[in-house]
C-alpha positions in Angstrom: 0.0 0.0 0.0 1.4 3.4 -0.9 0.7 7.0 -0.2 2.7 10.2 -0.7 5.7 8.1 -1.8 5.9 6.1 1.4 5.3 2.4 1.6 3.1 1.0 4.2 2.6 -2.7 5.2 -0.2 -4.4 7.0 2.2 -5.9 9.4 3.7 -4.0 12.3 6.4 -1.4 11.4 8.0 -2.1 14.8 8.2 -5.9 15.0 6.6 -7.6 18.0 8.5 -10.2 19.9 8.1 -13.6 18.2 5.2 -15.7 19.5 6.0 -19.1 21.0 3.2 -20.6 18.9 2.0 -20.3 15.4 -1.6 -21.3 16.5 -3.8 -18.2 16.7 -7.1 -19.9 17.6 -7.5 -23.2 19.3 -11.0 -24.6 19.9 -11.5 -27.9 21.6 -14.8 -29.7 22.2 -16.8 -26.4 22.2 -20.4 -26.5 23.3 -23.0 -23.7 23.3 -26.7 -24.2 24.0 -29.6 -21.8 23.8 -32.3 -23.4 25.9 -33.1 -26.8 24.4 -31.1 -26.0 21.2 -27.5 -27.0 20.9 -25.9 -24.5 18.5 -22.4 -25.8 18.9 -22.0 -29.5 19.7 -18.4 -30.5 20.6 -16.7 -28.5 17.8 -12.9 -28.5 17.5 -10.7 -26.6 15.1 -7.5 -24.5 14.9 -6.4 -21.5 12.9 -2.8 -20.7 12.3 -0.9 -17.4 11.9 -0.1 -16.4 8.3 -3.0 -18.5 7.0 -6.6 -18.0 6.0 -8.9 -20.4 7.8 -12.4 -20.6 6.3 -15.5 -21.7 8.3 -18.2 -22.8 5.9 -21.7 -24.1 6.7 -25.4 -23.5 6.0 -27.4 -21.1 8.0 -27.8 -22.2 11.6 -24.7 -24.4 11.4 -23.1 -22.7 14.4 -20.4 -20.6 12.6 -21.5 -17.2 14.0 -21.9 -18.5 17.6 -18.4 -20.1 17.4 -16.9 -16.8 16.1 -18.7 -14.7 18.8 -17.3 -17.0 21.5 -13.8 -16.5 20.1 -14.3 -12.8 20.1 -15.4 -12.8 23.7 -19.0 -11.7 23.0 -20.5 -15.0 24.3 -19.6 -17.5 27.0 -19.2 -21.2 26.1 -21.2 -23.9 27.9 -18.4 -26.4 27.5 -15.0 -27.0 26.0 -11.9 -24.8 25.7 -11.1 -21.8 23.6 -7.8 -20.0 23.4 -7.2 -16.9 21.2 -3.6 -15.9 20.8 -2.9 -18.1 23.8 -5.4 -16.3 26.0 -9.0 -16.7 27.2 -11.3 -14.5 25.1 -13.5 -13.6 28.0 -11.2 -13.2 31.1 -8.3 -11.8 28.9 -10.5 -9.6 26.8 -8.7 -6.4 27.7 -5.3 -7.8 26.6 -6.8 -9.3 23.4 -8.7 -6.4 22.0 -5.7 -4.4 20.7 -4.4 -7.6 19.0 -7.6 -8.8 17.3 -9.6 -7.2 14.5 -13.3 -7.9 14.0 -15.4 -7.3 10.9 -19.1 -7.8 11.5 -21.3 -8.4 8.4 -23.2 -5.2 9.1 -23.7 -2.5 11.7 -21.3 -1.1 14.4 -21.0 2.4 12.9 -23.1 5.4 14.0 -25.3 6.3 11.1 -24.3 10.0 11.2 -20.5 9.5 11.4 -18.5 10.4 8.3 -16.5 7.6 6.9 -13.1 9.3 7.3 -13.6 10.6 10.8 -14.9 7.3 12.0 -11.9 5.4 10.7 -9.6 8.1 12.2 -11.3 7.6 15.5 -10.8 3.9 15.4 -7.2 4.3 14.4 -6.6 6.6 17.4 -7.2 3.6 19.8 -4.1 1.8 18.5 -0.4 2.5 19.1 0.7 1.6 15.6 -2.2 2.0 13.2 -2.2 2.0 9.4 -2.7 5.6 8.2 -6.5 5.9 7.7 -6.1 7.8 4.4 -4.1 4.9 3.0 -6.9 2.4 3.7 -9.6 4.8 2.4 -7.6 5.1 -0.8 -6.9 1.4 -1.1 -10.6 0.5 -0.6 -12.0 3.1 -2.9 -13.4 5.3 -0.2 -11.2 8.3 -0.4 -13.8 10.3 -2.3 -16.4 9.4 0.3 -14.4 10.3 3.4 -16.8 13.0 4.3 -19.9 11.0 3.5 -22.1 10.0 6.5 -22.3 6.3 7.0 -26.0 6.1 6.3 -25.5 7.6 2.8 -22.8 5.1 1.8 -23.9 2.2 -0.4 -24.1 -1.3 1.1 -20.8 -2.2 -0.6 -19.1 1.0 0.7 -20.3 0.3 4.2 -18.9 -3.2 3.9 -15.5 -1.8 2.8 -15.4 0.7 5.7 -16.2 -2.2 8.1 -13.2 -4.0 6.7 -11.0 -0.9 7.1 -12.0 -0.6 10.8 -11.1 -4.3 11.3 -7.5 -4.0 10.0 -6.5 -0.4 10.7 -5.0 -1.4 14.1 -2.6 -3.9 12.4 -4.2 -7.0 14.2 -2.4 -10.3 14.7 -5.7 -12.0 14.1 -8.8 -10.8 12.2 -12.3 -12.3 12.0 -14.0 -11.5 8.7 -17.7 -12.3 8.5 -18.8 -12.3 4.8 -16.2 -9.7 3.8 -17.3 -9.4 0.2 -21.1 -9.6 0.6 -22.8 -7.1 -1.6 -19.5 -6.0 -3.4 -19.2 -5.6 -7.1 -16.5 -7.6 -8.9 -13.8 -4.9 -8.7 -14.3 -4.4 -5.0 -14.4 -8.1 -4.4 -11.0 -8.6 -6.1 -9.5 -5.7 -4.2 -10.7 -7.2 -0.9 -9.2 -10.6 -1.9 -5.8 -8.9 -2.6 -6.0 -7.1 0.8 -6.7 -10.4 2.6 -3.8 -12.0 0.8 -1.5 -9.2 1.9 -2.7 -9.7 5.5 -1.8 -13.3 5.2 1.7 -12.5 3.8 2.2 -10.1 6.7 1.7 -13.1 9.1 -1.8 -12.2 10.2 -4.2 -15.1 11.1 -7.5 -14.6 9.2 -10.6 -16.5 10.2 -13.1 -16.1 7.3 -16.8 -17.0 7.1 -18.4 -16.8 3.7 -21.2 -18.3 1.6 -19.1 -17.9 -1.5 -17.5 -21.2 -2.1 -15.3 -19.8 -4.9 -14.0 -17.2 -2.4 -13.1 -19.9 0.1 -11.5 -22.1 -2.6 -9.4 -19.1 -3.8 -8.3 -17.7 -0.4 -8.3 -20.4 2.2 -5.3 -22.4 3.4 -7.6 -24.5 5.6 -11.3 -25.1 5.4 -13.6 -26.4 8.1 -17.1 -27.4 7.0 -19.6 -27.1 9.9 -23.1 -28.5 10.1 -25.4 -28.8 13.1 -22.7 -27.5 15.4 -20.0 -30.0 14.4 -17.1 -30.1 12.0 -18.0 -32.6 9.3 -14.9 -32.2 7.1 -11.7 -30.2 7.2 -8.5 -29.9 5.1 -7.1 -27.7 2.4 -9.4 -26.9 -0.6 -7.3 -29.4 -2.7 -7.6 -32.1 -0.1 -11.4 -31.7 0.2 -12.1 -31.5 -3.6 -9.5 -34.2 -4.5 -8.1 -35.0 -7.9 -11.3 -36.6 -9.1 -12.8 -35.2 -12.3 -16.3 -35.2 -13.6 -18.2 -34.8 -16.9 -20.9 -32.3 -17.2 -23.3 -31.6 -20.1 -26.7 -30.1 -21.0 -29.4 -31.9 -22.9 -33.2 -32.3 -22.9 -34.6 -33.2 -19.5 -35.2 -36.9 -18.6 -32.8 -38.7 -21.0 -32.9 -42.0 -19.0 -29.9 -42.0 -16.7 -30.5 -45.6 -15.5 -30.0 -46.9 -19.0 -27.0 -44.7 -19.5 -25.5 -46.0 -16.3 -25.6 -49.6 -17.5 -23.3 -48.6 -20.4 -20.8 -46.7 -18.2 -17.7 -48.2 -16.6 -18.2 -49.8 -13.1 -18.1 -47.2 -10.3 -19.6 -44.4 -12.3 -22.5 -42.3 -11.1 -24.9 -40.1 -13.0 -27.5 -37.5 -11.9 -29.7 -34.8 -13.4 -29.9 -31.6 -11.3 -31.4 -29.2 -12.2 -33.6 -30.5 -15.1 -31.5 -30.8 -18.3 -28.2 -30.5 -16.5 -26.2 -33.8 -16.2 -23.3 -34.8 -14.1 -21.3 -38.0 -14.6 -18.8 -38.9 -11.8 -16.2 -41.5 -11.9 -12.8 -42.1 -13.5 -13.0 -39.7 -16.4 -11.0 -41.4 -19.1 -11.3 -41.5 -22.9 -13.5 -44.7 -22.6 -16.0 -42.9 -20.4 -16.2 -39.9 -22.6 -16.6 -42.0 -25.8 -19.3 -44.1 -24.1 -21.4 -41.1 -23.1 -21.2 -39.4 -26.5 -21.9 -42.7 -28.3 -24.9 -43.4 -26.1 -26.3 -39.9 -26.6 -25.9 -40.2 -30.3 -27.6 -43.6 -30.5 -30.5 -42.3 -28.5 -31.0 -39.1 -30.4 -29.8 -36.9 -27.6 -28.1 -33.6 -28.6 -25.6 -32.6 -25.9 -24.5 -29.0 -25.3 -21.7 -27.5 -23.2 -20.0 -30.8 -22.6 -16.9 -30.4 -20.4 -14.6 -32.2 -18.1 -13.8 -30.5 -14.8 -12.6 -31.1 -11.3 -15.0 -31.2 -8.3 -15.4 -27.8 -6.6 -15.7 -26.9 -3.0 -19.4 -26.2 -3.6 -19.8 -29.8 -4.8 -18.2 -31.1 -1.6 -20.2 -28.6 0.6 -23.6 -29.8 -0.9 -22.6 -33.4 -0.6 -21.9 -33.0 3.1 -24.6 -30.6 4.2 -27.4 -31.5 1.7 -29.3 -29.4 -0.8 -32.5 -28.6 1.1 -33.2 -25.0 1.9 -32.6 -23.9 5.6 -34.1 -21.0 7.4 
């Protein structure tokens, strides 16, 4: 990041003493209940310094509750949570200068001007990033005097990100950081997150954009019904398995097609007219599919071979039904 000829980094200009551990967040057997509802049910995970850790899950999976406990806003009913080696509740005073929090919305007085609010937040820290630099970087410099209520949703989101990182945190929690952003702002936010990681910051990210998690995350934890149902790198979760996709008229008769495919293959239609063939995608399988379609008068469109995505894995693990 540059301004007036001087280079700024997102790390600390005066290096802090080296930490004895690279683990920024450690959660073990976490439990949180709301009456008869168990929101978090024995969840365990870790987040490392200099990495992006993505928490993915459907609505109601327990992600927000887990993050709020790490931030010290809620007490746990069971388990153990350590943030930068400290207890997020009893050591809150020591942790606050070291942790950045970006809520999905809110937290800024509606009449506060963007620039003055960011300067106020920066004044709470001993070694902040210059507010004008962040405003410039996030495309807000021309709106520095605009009241928060008159900023667009995307501009409010970017200001929230700026307030989370202006203090040069060692750990930052980002809740849906690119929600409502246009493509340019989304890519600018990704670049900023990558710079934070390069500066050694631990980033805990929650997002509903699977492509965002796949692009940014070093580690992914998929959470459902308060438990971790899968974790690993995006590559580990998606694997090397390839799949064949194509479009055709709805209802082409997948059971008959399956009898012609190599053993171990699977086929499904979802949504109507969109077909997915899974298995060992070799020339034999491709030739079998195209020959079967030709012999049955099925015209295929957009036939392509691709690897499984994180979204495919997410839906396999958490289901496709809508959740409130």
